[in-house]
C-alpha positions as CSV (number, residue, x, y, z in Angstrom):
1,X,2.6,14.9,12.7
2,X,6.0,14.8,14.0
3,X,9.1,13.3,12.6
4,X,8.5,9.9,14.1
5,X,4.9,9.5,13.0
6,X,6.7,10.7,9.8
7,X,9.4,7.9,9.5
8,X,6.9,5.5,10.3
9,X,4.4,6.4,7.6
10,X,6.9,6.2,5.2
11,X,8.4,2.6,6.5
12,X,4.6,1.4,6.4
13,X,4.5,2.9,2.9
14,X,8.0,1.1,1.7
15,X,6.8,-2.4,3.3
16,X,3.6,-2.2,1.6
17,X,4.6,-1.4,-2.0
18,X,7.5,-3.9,-1.7
19,X,5.1,-6.8,-0.4
20,X,2.5,-5.7,-3.1
21,X,4.9,-5.8,-6.0
22,X,6.0,-9.1,-4.4
23,X,2.7,-10.3,-4.8
24,X,1.6,-9.2,-7.9
25,X,4.9,-10.2,-9.5
26,X,5.7,-7.0,-10.7
27,X,9.2,-6.8,-8.7
28,X,10.3,-4.0,-6.8
29,X,9.8,-0.4,-7.4
30,X,13.0,1.1,-5.8
31,X,12.7,2.6,-2.7
32,X,11.0,5.8,-3.6
33,X,8.3,3.6,-6.0
34,X,8.0,1.5,-2.9
35,X,6.9,4.2,-1.0
36,X,4.6,6.3,-3.2
37,X,2.9,2.7,-4.3
38,X,2.5,1.7,-0.6
39,X,1.0,5.3,0.3
40,X,-1.3,5.2,-2.6
41,X,-2.0,1.7,-1.4
42,X,-2.8,2.7,2.0
43,X,-5.3,5.1,0.6
44,X,-7.2,2.6,-1.4
45,X,-7.0,0.0,1.3
46,X,-8.3,2.6,3.9
47,X,-11.5,3.4,1.4
48,X,-12.5,-0.4,0.4
49,X,-12.1,-1.7,4.1
50,X,-14.1,1.1,5.1
51,X,-16.7,0.2,2.7
52,X,-16.6,-3.3,3.7
53,X,-16.9,-2.1,7.2
54,X,-13.5,-3.5,8.5
55,X,-11.2,-1.6,10.8
56,X,-7.8,-2.9,11.1
57,X,-5.8,-1.4,14.1
58,X,-2.1,-1.3,15.1
59,X,1.0,-1.4,13.1
60,X,0.2,-4.9,11.5
61,X,-3.1,-3.8,10.5
62,X,-2.0,-0.9,8.7
63,X,0.6,-2.9,6.9
64,X,-2.2,-5.1,5.7
65,X,-4.5,-2.6,5.1
66,X,-2.0,-0.7,2.7
67,X,-0.7,-4.0,1.0
68,X,-3.9,-4.7,0.2
69,X,-4.8,-1.6,-1.4
70,X,-1.3,-1.4,-3.3
71,X,-1.7,-4.7,-4.9
72,X,-5.8,-3.6,-5.8
73,X,-4.1,-0.3,-7.1
74,X,-1.2,-2.3,-9.0
75,X,-4.0,-4.7,-10.5
76,X,-5.9,-1.8,-11.8
77,X,-2.6,-0.2,-13.3
78,X,-2.3,-3.4,-15.2
79,X,-5.6,-3.3,-16.3
80,X,-5.1,0.3,-17.6
81,X,-1.9,-0.5,-19.1
82,X,-3.1,-3.5,-21.2
83,X,-6.1,-1.3,-22.8
């Protein structure tokens, strides 16, 4: 991965983390927190979408997949945190 790919990867993570925090009414987590949540969300979203047979391509597809995965991740964290 070159430096441009790394920046795009981090930017998608930051946007997805911020969007998921906004959707889940959790507020922002700061830049580093948003990137971490977005990256974990990309992994979760890719796994779940793969199980469902959905392939989202391109930049918008990557953001949607990462945001959906990050929202699922934040939901799971809330459930575990309450227990």
